[in-house]
N, C-alpha and C positions, 0 to 999 in steps of 0.2 A: 503494500499499499504506500502511495506517495500522496503528498499534498501539491497540487498545481495551483501556481499563483501567476499574477500578471506582474510585470516589470514594474509597473506603477505603484502596486500594492507593496512590493518589496521596498521601493523607494519611500513609499508613505511610512512604514514602519521604522526604517532607517532614519528618516526625518524626525520622527516622533521622538526616537531615542536621543538624537543630537538636541532636539529642542528642550528636552528635560535634564540633559546632563548638567551636575553631576549626579541627578537623582535617576531612579529607575522610571521607566515609562512603563504603561501597561495598556492592554486592550483586549478585545475578543476577536476571534475570527469567525466569520459568517459565511456559509456557502451551502453547498449540496454534495451528496455521495452519488458518484457515477462510476459504474463499473469497477467497484472496490476502490476507487480514488477519492480524495478529497478535494473538491474545486472550491477554492476560495473565491467568493463573489464580492465581499466587503471586509474591510478592516473597520472595527468599531473602537475607536480610541477613547479611553476613560482616563479620569484623574488618578493619579495614585493616592490613596486615602490613607496610607501608612503614615504614622506620626512623623514630624519634621526629622527626628533624630535617627530615624532608620530608613529613610527614603533613598539613601545612597546605595543600599544593598539588600532592599526588601521592597516589595509592593503589596498592595491590598485593594482588592475590588469587593466593596461591601455587597452582601446578598441582595439587597434591593436594586443595585446597579446591575448586577447579573440578571434579576429578573425583569428588569426594563429592557435589557439588550435581547433577552429571550423572546419578549413580546414583540419588539421591533422585527426580530428575525421571523418569527411565526407570520407577521402581517405580511412580510415580502416572500413568504414561502421559503425560507431559508433555515438551516440549522446552525446551531453553534458547534463548530468544528474543533475549537479549542481557544487558546489563549496566546498572547505574545507579550513579552516584556524584554527590557534592555538589561544588560550588565555593564555599568559604569567601570570603566578601568579593569574589565576582568573579561575572561574568554566567554564564547558563545555556545557554553555548555552548562547544564543544570548544576545545581548545587546541592548538597544534602537537603537544605532547607526546601529547595523546589521539589525534591523527590518525596519529602515528608508531607507535603501539602498538595500534591498532584492527585488527579483522578484518572484511573484507567480509561483508555479509549481515545482521549483528547490529544490534540497536537500541541506541542508547546513550542512556539518559535521565541528563539532568543537572539538578540542582536548585541554584539559587543560593541560598546563605544568607549574609545580610548581618545584622551584629549579633545573631547567634543567632536569627534569624527568617527562615524560609524564604520565598523570593520566587517568581521564575518557575520553571517547569518545563517542559523541552522534550526532544523525542526527536530523535536524529539516527542516519542511516544513511550509511555511507561510499559515496561515489559509485562506480560501476563501475570507473572507471579510477584508484581510490585517491587522487585528488589532492585531496579535500575531503570534507567532510560536508554532506549534503544535510538539510534539516529534514524530519522525518516527522511526519505528523499524529498527534496524540493525540486519540483520540475517548473522552471519559469517559461511561460507562453506569453506571446505578444498581445493576445486579445482573449477575451471570454471563449471557453471552450464548451460551454453548453448551449 
């Protein structure tokens, strides 16, 4: 299973990470499931609600914001495919904290932002036994594939 994204969506996530640096950005990934792949239709950026002293290495999306995003997605006949966030001055790989707070099935896109400049971007999916994240291929397309 891969996640298919448009170039402009990748750039939107990268820009969101740069604009919130040195704090983590966050948002939801909305789209569809097609032939075993996840097709990203929209990024849904949200404000990091974590307390000020922790925003540099943690993010929080309150439940009411997730519910609002889910309602928005349903109205557009989309599904929540996962979440994205940035890692300021760190690699685009999940931390133990990310693993401890993840849910199975979802995609977790992480963008590394170093010195206010977005670097690598990767997608991760929790392993079936919940012990680790596995790298999920990101397939970049020029336009919508649905």
